[in-house]
C-alpha positions as CSV (number, residue, x, y, z in Angstrom):
1,X,1.4,-51.0,14.2
2,X,4.5,-50.0,16.6
3,X,5.3,-48.1,13.2
4,X,2.3,-46.2,12.7
5,X,2.5,-45.3,16.3
6,X,6.2,-43.7,16.2
7,X,4.9,-41.7,12.9
8,X,1.7,-40.6,14.7
9,X,3.6,-39.5,18.0
10,X,6.4,-37.7,15.6
11,X,3.4,-35.4,13.8
12,X,1.9,-34.6,17.2
13,X,5.1,-33.6,18.5
14,X,5.9,-31.4,15.5
15,X,2.5,-30.0,15.5
16,X,3.3,-29.2,19.2
17,X,6.2,-27.4,18.6
18,X,5.1,-25.7,15.3
19,X,5.2,-21.7,16.0
20,X,2.3,-20.3,17.1
21,X,3.1,-16.7,17.3
22,X,5.2,-14.0,16.6
23,X,6.4,-10.0,17.4
24,X,6.5,-7.7,14.3
25,X,9.6,-6.2,14.7
26,X,11.4,-3.9,12.0
27,X,14.4,-3.5,12.1
28,X,17.3,-2.7,9.6
29,X,20.8,-4.8,10.0
30,X,24.3,-3.7,8.7
31,X,26.1,-4.3,5.8
32,X,23.1,-5.4,3.5
33,X,21.0,-4.0,0.5
34,X,17.1,-3.9,1.1
35,X,15.0,-3.7,-2.5
36,X,11.6,-1.9,-2.0
37,X,9.4,-2.3,-5.1
38,X,6.2,-0.2,-4.2
39,X,3.5,-0.6,-7.3
40,X,0.1,1.2,-7.4
41,X,-2.5,0.5,-10.2
42,X,-5.8,3.0,-10.4
43,X,-8.6,1.8,-12.9
44,X,-11.7,3.8,-13.6
45,X,-14.3,2.7,-15.3
46,X,-16.6,5.7,-17.1
47,X,-20.2,6.0,-17.7
48,X,-22.6,8.3,-18.9
49,X,-26.5,9.0,-18.8
50,X,-28.8,12.1,-20.3
51,X,-30.0,13.9,-17.1
52,X,-33.3,15.2,-19.4
53,X,-36.1,12.9,-18.6
54,X,-34.0,10.2,-16.6
55,X,-36.2,8.7,-13.9
56,X,-39.4,9.0,-15.6
57,X,-41.6,6.6,-16.2
58,X,-41.5,4.9,-19.2
59,X,-37.8,6.7,-19.9
60,X,-36.0,3.8,-21.4
61,X,-32.6,5.9,-20.7
62,X,-29.7,3.5,-19.4
63,X,-26.0,4.5,-18.3
64,X,-23.5,3.9,-21.5
65,X,-20.0,3.1,-21.3
66,X,-17.7,5.7,-21.9
67,X,-14.6,4.0,-21.5
68,X,-11.7,3.3,-19.3
69,X,-8.9,4.9,-17.6
70,X,-5.6,3.3,-16.3
71,X,-2.6,4.3,-14.5
72,X,0.4,2.1,-12.8
73,X,3.6,3.6,-11.2
74,X,6.1,1.7,-10.0
75,X,8.7,3.1,-7.9
76,X,11.9,1.3,-6.7
77,X,14.0,2.3,-3.6
78,X,16.8,0.5,-3.0
79,X,18.4,0.8,0.2
80,X,22.1,0.1,0.9
81,X,23.5,-0.5,4.8
82,X,26.9,0.4,6.4
83,X,29.0,-1.0,9.3
84,X,26.9,-0.3,12.4
85,X,29.1,2.5,14.2
86,X,28.0,2.5,18.0
87,X,24.3,1.7,18.1
88,X,23.6,3.4,14.4
89,X,23.5,2.0,11.1
90,X,24.5,4.3,8.0
91,X,22.4,4.2,4.8
92,X,22.3,5.3,1.5
93,X,18.8,5.3,-0.4
94,X,18.2,5.6,-4.2
95,X,14.7,6.2,-5.2
96,X,13.7,5.7,-8.7
97,X,10.8,5.4,-10.7
98,X,11.0,2.2,-12.8
99,X,7.8,2.5,-15.0
100,X,4.9,5.4,-15.3
101,X,1.7,3.7,-17.6
102,X,-1.4,5.2,-18.6
103,X,-3.8,3.6,-20.7
104,X,-6.6,5.2,-22.0
105,X,-9.4,3.1,-23.7
106,X,-6.9,0.6,-24.3
107,X,-4.0,2.8,-26.2
108,X,-1.3,2.4,-23.8
109,X,1.7,5.5,-22.8
110,X,5.1,4.7,-21.0
111,X,7.0,7.5,-19.6
112,X,9.8,7.7,-17.3
113,X,6.9,9.4,-15.0
114,X,7.5,12.4,-12.7
115,X,11.4,12.7,-12.4
116,X,12.9,11.9,-8.8
117,X,16.2,10.3,-8.8
118,X,17.0,11.6,-5.1
119,X,20.0,9.6,-3.1
120,X,19.6,10.2,0.8
121,X,22.3,9.6,3.3
122,X,21.4,9.1,6.8
123,X,21.3,6.3,9.9
124,X,18.9,4.3,11.4
125,X,18.6,2.9,14.9
126,X,17.0,0.2,16.1
127,X,14.4,0.1,19.2
128,X,12.5,-3.1,21.0
129,X,9.5,-3.2,18.0
130,X,11.4,-1.2,14.9
131,X,13.7,1.5,13.4
132,X,14.2,5.5,13.9
133,X,15.6,7.0,11.0
134,X,17.8,10.4,10.9
135,X,18.7,11.9,7.2
136,X,21.6,13.8,7.0
137,X,21.7,14.9,3.6
138,X,19.4,14.6,0.4
139,X,21.2,14.6,-3.4
140,X,19.6,14.7,-6.6
141,X,19.4,17.0,-10.1
142,X,16.2,17.5,-9.6
143,X,15.9,18.1,-6.4
144,X,14.7,21.1,-4.6
145,X,14.3,22.9,-0.8
146,X,10.6,21.6,-1.4
147,X,11.0,17.9,-2.8
148,X,14.0,17.8,0.2
149,X,12.2,18.6,2.8
150,X,9.0,16.7,1.9
151,X,11.2,13.6,1.6
152,X,13.1,14.2,4.8
153,X,9.8,14.0,6.5
154,X,8.4,11.1,5.0
155,X,11.8,9.4,5.9
156,X,11.6,10.3,9.4
157,X,8.3,10.3,10.2
158,X,7.6,6.8,10.3
159,X,7.0,5.2,13.4
160,X,6.6,1.1,14.2
161,X,2.6,0.7,14.0
162,X,2.2,-2.6,15.1
163,X,1.5,-4.1,18.6
164,X,4.3,-4.7,20.8
165,X,3.5,-7.7,22.4
166,X,3.2,-11.4,20.8
167,X,0.4,-11.7,18.2
168,X,-0.8,-15.3,18.0
169,X,-2.9,-17.0,15.6
170,X,-6.3,-15.7,15.5
171,X,-5.4,-12.5,16.7
172,X,-6.2,-9.3,15.4
173,X,-4.8,-5.8,15.8
174,X,-5.9,-2.7,14.0
175,X,-3.9,0.1,12.3
176,X,-5.3,3.9,10.6
177,X,-4.1,6.3,8.4
178,X,-4.9,8.7,5.7
179,X,-5.8,7.4,2.3
180,X,-7.1,9.0,-1.0
181,X,-8.9,8.1,-4.3
182,X,-9.1,10.1,-7.8
183,X,-11.9,10.0,-10.1
184,X,-10.6,10.8,-13.0
185,X,-11.1,14.5,-13.8
186,X,-14.3,15.2,-11.3
187,X,-13.0,14.9,-8.3
188,X,-10.6,13.3,-5.2
189,X,-12.3,11.6,-2.2
190,X,-10.2,11.9,1.4
191,X,-10.8,8.4,3.4
192,X,-9.7,7.8,7.2
193,X,-8.3,4.0,6.1
194,X,-8.4,1.5,8.8
195,X,-6.9,-1.8,8.4
196,X,-7.5,-5.1,10.7
197,X,-5.0,-7.6,10.5
198,X,-5.7,-11.2,11.6
199,X,-2.6,-13.6,12.0
200,X,-4.2,-16.7,10.0
201,X,-1.0,-19.0,9.6
202,X,2.8,-19.5,10.6
203,X,4.6,-21.3,7.7
204,X,8.2,-21.5,7.3
205,X,9.2,-18.6,9.1
206,X,6.3,-16.3,7.3
207,X,3.7,-14.9,8.8
208,X,0.4,-14.6,7.1
209,X,-1.9,-12.1,7.9
210,X,-5.0,-11.4,6.2
211,X,-6.5,-7.7,6.0
212,X,-9.7,-6.1,6.1
213,X,-10.4,-2.5,5.2
214,X,-12.8,0.1,6.5
215,X,-13.0,3.1,4.4
216,X,-14.8,6.5,6.3
217,X,-14.6,9.6,4.1
218,X,-12.9,12.7,5.3
219,X,-13.6,15.2,2.8
220,X,-13.9,15.7,-1.0
221,X,-12.4,18.5,-3.3
222,X,-14.0,19.1,-6.5
223,X,-15.0,21.8,-8.5
224,X,-18.2,20.7,-9.4
225,X,-20.6,20.7,-6.5
226,X,-22.8,17.8,-7.7
227,X,-19.8,15.5,-7.2
228,X,-20.4,12.9,-4.7
229,X,-19.6,9.4,-3.4
230,X,-22.7,6.7,-4.2
231,X,-20.7,3.2,-2.9
232,X,-17.6,2.3,-1.2
233,X,-16.1,-0.9,-1.8
234,X,-14.0,-1.6,1.7
235,X,-11.8,-3.9,0.2
236,X,-9.1,-6.8,1.4
237,X,-5.4,-7.5,1.1
238,X,-2.6,-9.6,2.3
239,X,0.4,-8.7,5.0
240,X,3.6,-11.4,4.6
241,X,6.0,-11.0,7.8
242,X,9.8,-12.5,7.3
243,X,10.6,-13.4,11.2
244,X,14.3,-14.0,10.4
245,X,14.9,-10.8,8.8
246,X,12.7,-8.5,10.7
247,X,11.0,-7.0,7.2
248,X,7.7,-7.3,5.6
249,X,8.3,-9.0,2.3
250,X,4.7,-8.4,0.6
251,X,1.9,-6.0,1.7
252,X,-1.0,-5.9,-0.7
253,X,-4.3,-3.8,-0.4
254,X,-7.6,-3.1,-2.7
255,X,-10.4,-0.9,-2.2
256,X,-12.5,0.8,-4.9
257,X,-15.4,3.5,-4.7
258,X,-17.9,4.8,-7.3
259,X,-18.7,8.6,-7.6
260,X,-20.9,10.5,-9.7
261,X,-21.4,14.3,-11.1
262,X,-23.7,16.3,-13.4
263,X,-21.3,17.7,-16.2
264,X,-22.6,19.2,-19.9
265,X,-26.2,18.0,-18.9
266,X,-25.5,14.3,-18.3
267,X,-24.9,12.3,-14.9
268,X,-21.6,10.8,-14.9
269,X,-20.6,8.0,-12.9
270,X,-17.1,6.5,-12.4
271,X,-16.0,3.4,-11.0
272,X,-12.8,3.8,-9.5
273,X,-10.5,0.7,-8.2
274,X,-7.0,1.4,-6.2
275,X,-4.5,-1.7,-5.8
276,X,-1.0,-1.6,-4.0
277,X,1.8,-3.9,-3.7
278,X,4.8,-3.1,-2.0
279,X,7.4,-6.0,-1.7
280,X,10.7,-6.0,0.0
281,X,13.7,-8.3,-0.7
282,X,17.5,-8.5,0.4
283,X,20.2,-8.6,-2.2
């Protein structure tokens, strides 16, 4: 009986001491190697239906499955930080595309994809909640001024979007960013993507967040005047935050939408699903 009581008290003590909150602080450490893999898969299912007679009584015409199209890209960023000098941590980041796969009706075509073998030199300055980036130079055999300016702006525009105050289990916060979905050659839809993050659990030094997306259409780019969205799947995802190493080790999202347009006396319908996954590891 006494042994059972001791075990119960130890269990209660462990539960009482379990971590119930965290603060997301994204900071780089000196003399480390960070590997970031950014993977995106865009899958589309295409259907067609004759417009003539569509919707009339007795018409048995149904959408016909035409085929599928899949585009998958894997981009690796390797960031090596140097010894800290004053408040600055110098870094070198190598950007390379690991894979670029296209599938049309199951026929696979692998290539190196768009070439971008840039090397970025600069330094990080850590703050209370995140980090700031200053780019000194960008090198690469295929880098022109446009690519150099774009890459510099992407690196330097980052600001920590996460709350500064502690987040307790069950708490939620939201982040909004721009997103787009491509519907084959029909057009592109631009969205405001608002994501609600809810801290579900803290286990073994990792904070697990559930993500719930909300897509709001901002605009459409298409040469076809009949192009329109008919359905939007708001989507979900997960985020895992490594407390000890101050980094997001995994971040996944899935969302989808359906678009239609008239073309060559046919009503074309495209169901597009976007899956994104970013992982960061210390080597």
